[in-house]
Structures are given as C-alpha cells and as structure tokens.
N, C-alpha and C positions, 0 to 999 in steps of 0.2 A: 411386748410393747410395740413392735413392728404391727400384729395384728390389728391392735386397738388406732392406733395410728390410719392404716388403710381402711378400715370400718368407718371411723369418723369422716375420713375424707370422701368415702364413697356417700355416705350419709350427706354432706355438705353439698357435694356436686349432684345428686340427687334431688333436693332440695332447690338447687338454683335451675337446675333445668325443668323444674315443676313452676315454678314461678315465671319464667320466660315463656314457657307454653302459654300458661293461661294471661300473660301481659299480652302476647301475639294473637291469642283467643279474643280478649276483651276489645282490643282495638280493631282487628277486624270485621268483628260484631258492629263495632261503634259506625264505621264507615260504612259496612253495608246498609244498617237500619236509618243513618242518616240521609244515605242516599236515596233510598226507596222513600223516606218521609219528605226529601226536599221534593222528588217528584210529585209526590200525593198532593200536597197541599200547593203547588204551584200549576196544576194542570184543571182544568174542567171540561168536562164531556160535550165535544161539538163545539168547544171554543172558536171562536171566528180566526181566519188564517190569518197567522202574521210571523213578519219576519222573527227572527232571534232578537235582533236588535232595534227593530221598530216599535214606537208607541203604539199602546194601544189605541185602534179607531171608535168611537162609539156615535151614534147616530139617534138624534131625539125624534121618538115616533110618537104622534098621537095616540090617544087611548082609541081600543077595537070598536068603540062607538061612534067615532069619528068616520069609520071607513063606510059604514053602512051605504048602500044605494051609489057609491061611488065606482066609477071605471076605471083600471090603471092600465097602463100599456108598458109593458117591459119586453124588450127586443120583439115588438111586434105583436106581441100576444096581449089579447084584451083579459081580463081577469076581474071578476066581481067578489068582494068579500061583507058576508055580513053577520051578525053576532048569532045566527041561527047554525051558521055550517062551521064544519071542524075541518081542521087541514087533515085530512087522511092518506094523500096521495104524494109521495116524495120523492123528488127525482134523484137517483145516485150514480155515481160512477164508481166503479171497482170492481172487483177487492184488490187491493193494493198488498203486497207483501211486505211493505217497507213505508214506514212512516213519510222516509226524505221521499220516494216515489209518489206518493200521495201529495205531498205539499208544493212539488215540481209541477205536477198536472194541475194542482188548485192555482198556483201562478199564473199559470197560461189560460186557465178560465176567468181568473180575476180580471187579468189583463185584456180579456175579449168583453168585461162588461156583467160577467155572470157574479151573483153574489155565492160565494160559498164557504160551505162549511167543512172543516173537516174531521171525522171520528177519532178519539183516541184508541191504543190499544191495536193488535194486528189481529185477521186483518183488517186494513183503513179502507174506508170509503167517503168518497168527497159528496156533500148532499148540495145539490145546485138550486133544488125549488121545491116549494112544500104547496100543497094545490087544495082547494074541496073539491074541484072539478076533475072528473078522471080526464076530460077531454083536452083542457089545458097540459095537464101532465105528459098525456100523449104526444102534444105539440111540441113541448119542450124536448121530450125524449128523442122526438125526430129529426129534431135542429141539432141536436149533441150526436147523432149517428151520424148527421151529411157531414158534420166536421171531423168526424172519425173517433170521437169518443163512446166507449162500451156504456152506453146508459142503460138502466131499468129503472121500474118503481116498485117503490116499495109502498104496500097498504098497511096501513095502521086499522 
C-alpha cells in the first residue's frame, strides 16, 4: 500500500512540475515576442530624431518639381536640385556603438541647425546631409570636421 501512495505522489508531483515549467516557458516567450513585436511596429529606419516624449514634428514640402532651377542656401552652402539629379552622396557621422551616443550627438547637431536622421541598429550612423553634387557633400564634410565631428561621405 505504501509503494502505491509514493508512486501516486511522485506522479502527481511530476505532472505539477511539468505544468509549472510549461507555464513559465509560455509566459517568458510571450514577454520576449511581445517586446520584439512592439519595437518592430513602432520603429522606422532612418526616422527623424525625436526625444522619447516629444511629439512627432513634420514639415510640408512642395513636390520635387517645384524645386527645379531654384537655389537654396543651408548653412552658407549653395545647392541646386532638379528632377534629373538623384541624391547619391550622403554625409554621415559615426559609427556609434550605442543608439544613446548617436542620439546625444544628433541632439548637438540639431541644436546647431543641421537636419539629422539616426539609423536603427548597431552600429548607428547619423545622416546630416544628402546631395546630388559631390562638391556640396565635401563642403559639409569639411565643415563638420572643423567642428570636431568624424564625418564621411557614403555614396549610393
């Protein structure tokens, strides 16, 4: 009689331990996949730099056709954009081994009037300008270099 009771108790404890293990596994997987899915849904590549609690700031830009044969000046640089030219020279700063470092540097650049975009993933890069003309990209790279930033030109 005693062996049956021990065996019944052992079987019951084994089943309870298995249920506890699988419940813990299901909850853990739910938390992990929930966190990954939340980050995946809420992030866009090269999204504008925003603080965690800042509302999204947007700008209304005219269609590209409205820019033809107009000259714009941004931080003293002349740039001309037309429908026939493609943006192939991007001025970037980095790499940064953490997104927090990139966001901190992007805040400094933004305060100086530069339009900044921070890449997702590690390593992070900050895009400061995009040009069709390599001369304009070189000018911005040199300007950023004089301010102590390690800028480079990424050609696409």
